[in-house]
C-alpha positions in Angstrom: -67.8 5.2 9.0 -65.6 1.5 9.4 -64.3 0.8 12.8 -60.2 0.1 12.3 -59.6 -3.3 13.7 -57.3 -3.9 16.0 -54.3 -7.4 15.9 -56.2 -8.3 18.9 -55.7 -12.0 20.2 -59.1 -13.5 19.5 -60.6 -14.1 22.3 -61.2 -18.2 21.2 -58.3 -19.4 20.0 -56.1 -17.4 21.3 -54.4 -16.3 18.0 -52.7 -13.6 17.0 -52.2 -12.7 13.2 -49.1 -11.5 12.1 -47.4 -9.1 9.0 -45.8 -11.3 6.9 -41.9 -9.8 6.0 -39.9 -11.6 4.2 -36.2 -12.6 6.3 -33.0 -10.3 5.2 -30.6 -12.2 3.9 -27.3 -11.5 5.2 -24.0 -12.1 2.9 -20.5 -12.3 3.8 -18.2 -9.2 3.2 -16.7 -10.1 -0.1 -13.7 -11.7 0.0 -10.2 -9.7 -1.1 -9.3 -10.8 -4.6 -6.0 -12.9 -3.8 -3.3 -10.8 -5.2 -0.1 -12.5 -6.7 2.6 -13.5 -5.2 5.7 -11.6 -5.5 8.6 -13.6 -5.7 12.2 -13.3 -5.4 12.9 -13.0 -8.7 9.9 -10.0 -9.3 11.7 -8.5 -6.6 15.4 -8.4 -8.7 13.7 -7.3 -11.4 13.3 -4.1 -9.6 16.5 -4.2 -7.6 18.5 -4.4 -10.8 17.4 -1.4 -11.8 17.8 0.7 -8.4 21.4 1.2 -7.2 20.7 0.0 -3.9 23.2 -2.4 -1.7 21.7 -5.1 -0.1 21.7 -3.5 3.5 19.4 -0.7 1.7 16.7 -2.6 0.2 17.0 -4.7 3.6 16.0 -1.3 5.6 13.6 0.4 3.3 12.0 -3.3 3.0 11.8 -3.5 7.3 14.0 -7.2 6.7 16.9 -8.7 7.6 19.6 -8.9 5.2 19.9 -13.2 6.1 16.0 -12.5 5.2 16.4 -11.2 2.1 19.0 -13.4 0.9 17.2 -16.9 2.1 14.9 -14.8 0.0 17.6 -14.8 -2.8 17.9 -18.6 -2.2 14.9 -20.3 -2.4 13.3 -17.4 -4.4 10.5 -16.7 -1.5 7.9 -15.5 -1.6 8.1 -11.6 0.4 4.7 -10.7 2.8 2.4 -8.4 1.0 3.4 -5.6 3.3 7.1 -5.7 1.6 5.6 -6.4 -1.8 3.8 -3.2 -1.7 7.0 -1.0 -0.2 9.2 -2.5 -2.9 6.2 -1.5 -5.9 6.2 1.9 -4.6 9.7 2.1 -3.6 9.6 1.3 -7.6 7.2 3.9 -8.7 10.0 6.6 -6.5 12.3 5.9 -8.8 10.4 6.0 -12.0 9.3 9.3 -10.7 13.2 9.9 -9.9 14.6 9.1 -13.5 11.7 11.2 -15.2 13.1 14.0 -12.8 16.8 13.2 -13.4 16.9 11.3 -16.1 18.8 8.4 -14.4 18.2 6.2 -11.5 21.8 6.9 -10.5 21.0 10.4 -10.3 18.3 10.3 -8.4 20.4 8.0 -5.7 23.1 10.6 -5.5 19.9 13.3 -5.0 18.9 11.4 -2.1 21.7 10.5 -0.4 22.4 14.4 -0.7 19.7 14.8 1.9 18.2 17.3 -0.1 16.0 20.4 1.6 12.8 21.4 1.3 9.9 23.4 2.1 8.7 21.3 5.2 12.8 20.4 6.3 15.4 18.0 4.5 15.6 15.0 3.1 17.2 11.8 3.5 17.9 8.3 2.6 15.8 6.8 5.7 13.0 9.3 4.2 12.4 6.2 2.0 11.2 3.9 4.9 8.3 5.3 5.7 5.2 6.2 4.2 5.2 9.8 4.6 8.7 10.0 3.7 7.9 8.8 0.6 5.7 10.7 -0.2 7.8 14.1 1.2 9.9 12.5 -1.7 7.1 12.4 -4.7 6.4 15.8 -3.4 9.7 17.5 -4.0 10.1 15.2 -7.2 6.9 17.3 -8.5 8.4 20.3 -7.0 11.4 20.4 -8.7 9.4 18.7 -12.2 7.3 22.1 -11.7 10.5 24.5 -10.9 9.5 24.6 -7.9 13.3 23.9 -6.6 12.8 24.7 -2.7 
């Protein structure tokens, strides 16, 4: 039977034999794709379809009315979080239009503080992600004939 050789230093030279392994390659995290800037003119296309006032839009987007006016004057670029919220509201209003037939009817409905199983909704529900989800849930229930 053959004896196994061990990796021990050579007495004469003091060298240790090593296993050659490739060094690991670390790659940087993929860069997020650059999102196109969301300008006031694009916001205006959404806002024209919805009967919200400027102060209501400012409350929904969590910016001041004056900032909204500055964006209008210079066709300014919205912060990504505000742009995302505007697009979420556009989606909510599209669902409201599908449910009630007109955006104005959805506006009247949301202003009437409708009740749902989890409590009451209000216009202020549009200012939070949770509130937006609750509105979408209630619109889906109405579309399916569940009115509570």
